[in-house]
C-alpha positions, 0 to 999 in steps of 0.5 A: 807425894809422887811425881804426878802429884808434884807435877799437878801441884806445879800446874796449880802454882802456874795457874795461880801465878805463883811462878817462883814456887812453880820454878823451884818445884820444876827445877828440882824434878828436872834435875832428877830427869823428869822430862815433863818438868824439864819441858815446863821449866823450858816454858817458864824460862821462855816466858818473857813476863817471867822474872826468870826469863832466860832463852838460853836456859829454855833451850837447855831444858827443851833440849834435855826433854827432847832427848828423852823423846818428848815431842812437845819439846822437839816442836818448841825447839823447832819453832825456836830455830825456824823463827829465830827466837833467841837463837840464830835462825836455822831451818835445817835444825828446825826441820830435824826437830819437826821431823822427829816429832812428826814421825812420832805422830805429833800433830803440831809438828806435822803441821809445821813440817808441812809449812816448811815443805810448802815454803821451801824452808830447810828443804826443797819446796815440795807441795806434794810432801806439804800436802801429805804432812798436812793431811796427817795433821788434818786426820788428827783434827788440826783445823790449821792443817785443814785450812792449809789443805784447802789452800793447796787444793784451791790452787792445785799445788801438789794436788789435783786442783779441786774447789770442792775438796777445798771447800770440804776441808774449810768446812771441816775446819769450821766444824772444829771451831776455826774462826779463820776458816769461817772468815775464808769461806765467808769470803768465798761466798761473798765473791762467789769463788768455788761456791754459788755467790751468797751475801747472806751466807757470807754475812752469817759466816762473817758474823760467826767468825767475828763473834770469835774475835777474828778482826778480818771478819769483824771488818768485813761484817762492818762493811756489810752493815754499812752497805746493807749486803746480806743484811739490813743496812745499819751504819751504827753496827758497822761503826761498832764492828770497826771499833772492835776490829780497830782495837785489835790492830786491824789496819783496814778497820782503823782506816775505815774508822778514821775516814768516818771521823774525818768526814763525819760519816755516821759519827760526829766529825772529829779531825783529831780522832781521825788523825789518831786512827789514820796514824795507827793504821799507817803504823801498820803499813796501810798505804791509804792511811799514810796518804790521808794522814799526809793530807792532814799534815799538809793542810793542818787538819787535826794536827799541826801543819807540817809540810815535811811530815806530809811529804815523808808520809806521801813518799811512804805511801807512794812506795807502798803503791798508792797512786793518789799519794804520787798525785799528792807529791805532785801537788807539793812540788807544784806548790813548793810545799816542803820541797823546791817548787817544780812544775816539771816534777809535778807534771812528771808525778801527775803523769805517772799517777794518771797512767795508773788510773788516778782521776785526781792526777788527770784533773791536775794535768788538765789544769796545767794543759799537760798531755793526758796519758793512756792508762797502763794495762795491769 
C-alpha cells in the first residue's frame, strides 16, 4: 500500500470514528516525514473530543508539517498563536505564519492576514494592506473576504468609499452561498442603506439566510412575521423562528421568546418559561433580559422572590447601558428592597435614568414631586 492509499485509509478511519486506528496510521507515516500525516496528526491532537487530545503535540506536528512548506499547517499554527489557543498569544508569530502561507497563495492565510492588518494585530493597522489581502482571497472565491471588502468599501477604510462596490462584494459572497452576506444585505434593504429600501427583498434574503441556519436572520425573520413587514403577519411563524434562533443561543431571540411567555403574547402565558429564556439571554449579556429577569426576582414572578438577586441583576443591566434598570434600582432604594431605603438615592437614580429618556423614571419623579431633568442629547 503506497502513501496515498494509506492516507486515504486514515481518512476512512476518521470518518468512521476509529480515531485510535487513524492515530496509529498517521503516527507511523508522520515519523517517516509525510507532511500530510504530520498535519492530520496535529488535527487529532487538537481535537478536544479525542482521548489523545494534547495541544503541545499538536503544535509539534503542525510545526513539522509547516517546516516542509505545508500552508494548512502554517495557518493552523498562526491561528493558535493569534487566538492564544493552548499557547501564549503572540501576534507577531501568528503574522509570520500567516504571511508565509499567504504569499504561497493560500486563501485562508490571506484572509487571516487581512484581518491582522485591519485590526492592527502584530502589525501597524493598515486598511490598505488589509484590503489588498482580502482582495487576493476574494479573487479565490472566499466569501468571508468578500464580506470584509464590503465592510471596507462601506466605510471607506483603506479604499475609496463606494456603497455600490460594497453591495457588489456582498452579492458575490451570496453567490458563493454565504448566509452571513445574505443577512447583511437583507439588513441594508430593510433600512434602505446603500440600496433602495425594500422590506420584501429584506424578507426574502432573511428567509434564505435563516434556512441556512443564520440565527441573526432567523430572529429578524421572526420580527418581520410579527410585524407583517415584507410578508403577511403571522405571530405563529414569528414564535417558531424565535424558538429556532433561541435554541442556537441568539440572545435577542431568547429575549423575544421570554417576553412572549412573560406577557402571553401569542403563546400561553408561562412565567417559569419566561424566566428560563430571560436567564439564557442574560447569561449571553443581553441587558434587557437582565433587567426583566431582575423584575421577575423582585416580584417573585416565575421564580422565588429574591431582592438581593434582583438588585444584582439590575446593577449588571445598568452597567450594560439599560436606563430602565437604573430606574428599577431607584425603585428598590425607594422601597428599601434588598438595600437600605433612601429617598435621596432613589431620586438620584430616577434623575439619571430620566436624563436618558426613560419615561418610567419621569413618572416616578413626578410622584415624588422632584424636578424633571431635560433629556441629554446623545
